[in-house]
C-alpha positions as CSV (number, residue, x, y, z in Angstrom):
1,M,50.1,70.3,247.1
2,I,52.7,67.5,247.0
3,L,52.0,64.2,248.7
4,E,48.4,65.3,249.3
5,D,47.1,61.8,250.0
6,E,50.0,61.1,252.4
7,R,49.5,64.4,254.2
8,R,45.8,63.8,254.6
9,A,46.5,60.3,256.0
10,V,48.8,61.9,258.7
11,V,45.9,64.3,259.7
12,D,43.3,61.5,259.6
13,R,45.2,59.1,261.7
14,A,46.8,61.5,264.2
15,A,44.0,60.8,266.7
16,E,45.0,57.1,266.9
17,L,48.6,58.3,267.7
18,A,47.2,60.5,270.5
19,A,45.5,57.4,272.0
20,L,48.8,55.5,272.1
21,T,51.2,58.0,273.5
22,P,51.1,60.7,276.2
23,G,50.9,64.4,275.3
24,R,52.7,65.3,272.1
25,T,55.4,62.7,272.5
26,G,54.9,60.5,269.4
27,N,55.1,60.9,265.7
28,L,54.1,59.1,262.5
29,S,54.9,59.4,258.9
30,V,53.8,58.0,255.5
31,R,56.1,57.6,252.5
32,D,55.3,58.5,248.9
33,G,54.9,54.9,247.9
34,T,57.0,52.1,249.4
35,D,60.1,53.2,247.5
36,G,59.5,57.0,247.1
37,D,62.0,59.6,248.0
38,A,59.9,61.7,250.4
39,F,57.4,61.3,253.2
40,A,54.8,63.3,255.1
41,I,55.3,63.5,258.9
42,T,53.5,64.9,261.9
43,P,54.7,68.4,262.8
44,T,56.7,69.0,266.0
45,G,55.2,70.2,269.2
46,V,51.6,70.5,268.0
47,P,48.5,68.8,269.4
48,Y,47.4,66.0,267.1
49,D,44.1,67.8,266.4
50,A,45.6,71.2,265.7
51,F,46.9,70.9,262.1
52,D,45.5,70.2,258.6
53,A,47.0,68.7,255.5
54,A,48.6,71.9,254.3
55,D,50.4,72.2,257.6
56,V,51.9,68.7,257.4
57,P,55.6,68.8,256.6
58,V,57.0,66.9,253.7
59,V,60.6,65.7,254.0
60,G,62.9,63.9,251.7
61,V,64.6,60.6,252.7
62,D,67.8,62.7,252.7
63,G,66.3,64.6,255.6
64,E,65.7,67.8,253.8
65,R,62.4,69.6,254.3
66,R,60.4,70.2,251.1
67,D,57.0,71.5,252.0
68,G,54.4,72.2,254.7
69,R,53.5,75.2,256.8
70,M,54.8,73.7,260.0
71,A,58.2,72.4,261.1
72,P,58.6,68.6,261.0
73,S,59.0,66.3,264.0
74,S,62.3,66.3,265.7
75,E,62.6,62.7,264.9
76,V,63.1,63.3,261.2
77,P,66.6,61.6,261.3
78,M,65.0,58.4,262.6
79,H,62.3,58.4,259.9
80,S,64.6,59.3,257.0
81,A,67.1,56.7,258.0
82,I,64.5,54.0,258.2
83,Y,63.0,55.0,254.9
84,R,66.3,54.4,253.2
85,R,65.3,50.7,253.7
86,E,63.3,50.1,250.5
87,D,60.6,48.0,252.1
88,V,59.2,50.5,254.6
89,G,56.1,52.6,253.7
90,A,55.1,54.0,257.1
91,I,56.5,54.6,260.6
92,V,54.8,55.0,264.0
93,H,56.8,56.1,267.1
94,T,55.2,56.2,270.5
95,H,56.0,56.4,274.2
96,S,53.2,54.0,275.0
97,P,53.5,52.9,278.6
98,W,53.9,49.1,278.5
99,S,56.4,49.2,275.6
100,T,58.2,52.1,277.3
101,A,58.4,50.1,280.5
102,L,60.4,47.4,278.6
103,A,62.4,50.1,276.9
104,V,63.5,51.7,280.3
105,A,64.4,48.2,281.5
106,H,66.5,47.6,278.4
107,E,64.6,44.4,277.9
108,P,63.4,42.9,274.6
109,L,60.0,41.3,274.1
110,P,60.3,37.6,273.6
111,P,57.9,35.4,271.6
112,I,55.3,34.8,274.3
113,H,52.4,34.8,271.9
114,Y,52.0,34.0,268.2
115,M,50.9,37.5,267.3
116,I,54.5,38.7,267.7
117,V,55.2,37.5,264.2
118,A,53.4,40.6,263.0
119,V,56.7,42.4,263.7
120,G,59.2,39.5,263.8
121,K,60.2,36.8,266.2
122,R,61.0,39.2,269.0
123,V,61.1,43.0,269.6
124,P,64.7,44.1,270.2
125,V,66.0,47.1,272.1
126,A,68.0,49.8,270.3
127,E,70.9,51.4,272.2
128,Y,70.1,54.8,273.7
129,A,71.2,58.1,272.0
130,P,69.7,61.6,272.3
131,Y,66.4,61.9,270.5
132,G,66.4,63.5,267.1
133,T,70.0,62.5,266.4
134,D,71.6,60.5,263.5
135,E,73.2,58.3,266.1
136,L,69.8,57.2,267.5
137,A,68.5,56.6,263.9
138,A,71.5,54.3,263.2
139,N,70.9,52.4,266.5
140,I,67.3,51.7,265.6
141,V,68.0,50.6,262.1
142,T,70.8,48.3,263.4
143,A,68.6,46.8,266.1
144,M,65.8,45.9,263.7
145,A,68.2,44.6,261.1
146,E,70.0,42.3,263.6
147,A,66.7,41.0,264.9
148,D,65.1,40.7,261.5
149,A,62.2,42.7,263.0
150,T,60.0,45.6,261.9
151,A,59.8,47.1,265.4
152,S,62.2,48.0,268.2
153,F,62.1,49.4,271.6
154,I,64.6,52.3,272.3
155,E,66.4,52.3,275.6
156,N,64.9,54.9,278.0
157,H,62.7,56.2,275.2
158,G,59.9,54.3,273.6
159,L,58.8,52.2,270.7
160,V,59.1,52.5,266.9
161,V,57.1,50.3,264.4
162,T,57.5,50.1,260.7
163,A,55.3,48.6,258.0
164,R,54.4,48.6,254.4
165,D,51.5,51.1,255.1
166,L,50.1,53.3,257.9
167,D,47.2,51.0,258.7
168,T,49.6,48.1,259.3
169,A,52.0,50.2,261.3
170,L,49.3,51.5,263.6
171,E,47.8,48.0,264.0
172,N,51.2,46.5,264.8
173,T,51.9,49.2,267.3
174,V,48.8,48.1,269.1
175,H,49.9,44.5,268.9
176,V,53.3,45.3,270.4
177,E,51.8,47.4,273.2
178,S,49.3,44.7,274.0
179,L,52.0,42.0,274.1
180,A,54.3,44.1,276.3
181,R,51.4,44.5,278.7
182,L,50.7,40.8,278.7
183,Y,54.4,40.0,279.3
184,L,54.8,42.4,282.2
185,E,51.5,41.5,283.9
186,T,52.3,37.8,283.7
187,R,55.7,38.5,285.4
188,A,54.0,40.8,287.9
189,A,51.7,37.9,288.9
190,G,54.8,35.9,289.8
191,L,54.6,33.7,286.8
192,E,57.3,33.0,284.2
193,P,56.1,33.5,280.6
194,E,56.8,30.5,278.3
195,T,58.1,31.3,274.8
196,L,57.3,29.8,271.5
197,S,60.0,27.9,269.6
198,D,61.4,29.0,266.3
199,D,59.6,26.1,264.6
200,E,56.3,27.2,266.1
201,L,56.9,30.7,265.0
202,E,57.7,29.6,261.5
203,T,54.4,27.7,261.3
204,V,52.5,30.8,262.3
205,I,54.3,32.9,259.7
206,E,53.3,30.3,257.0
207,Q,49.7,30.4,258.3
208,F,49.6,34.2,258.1
209,E,50.6,34.1,254.5
210,S,47.0,32.9,253.7
211,Y,45.2,34.7,256.5
212,G,42.4,37.2,255.8
213,Q,40.2,38.0,252.9
């Protein structure tokens, strides 16, 4: 079975996706190494606890299906377009409520807390296009590139987060959702969130380089 480890990772982590997005509306994928030419992705329209590793589709970065008993997510164009950036090893896409609230307002997330540097200095908003289209994929890639970010909201749609591996992509999805909630709750309380300066964010980025064990 090709990409066996990646396919098992999709199965093992699907429950975390279910906790982040309503129904069957999200998807995640894992690439064959950070510069591989194929990826394993959640199947389309299937409950997150209703498939095993052999079911998990394998798709090339060219968008062509290669293996798996089930059909891949309708968002294959988005995943394959992002993977053509050499530094991406995993992708998580959700309709998580707080992030989607900003997405439907077409409003980026500013640097209200230092943890935003996990995905960049802000979370931009990609222009709307129908889901599952090459146009939407191009809009997301452009938005992240212009903001120098590894995450983006999508107008009237949701959130996409990229990272070097699936652990980091899932963790950073939680970070963005938490910050989106913090931002909106602060504003709902009638307060105006203050933002960190570029110099302050650069200091955090430097600190993060030596953070952890």
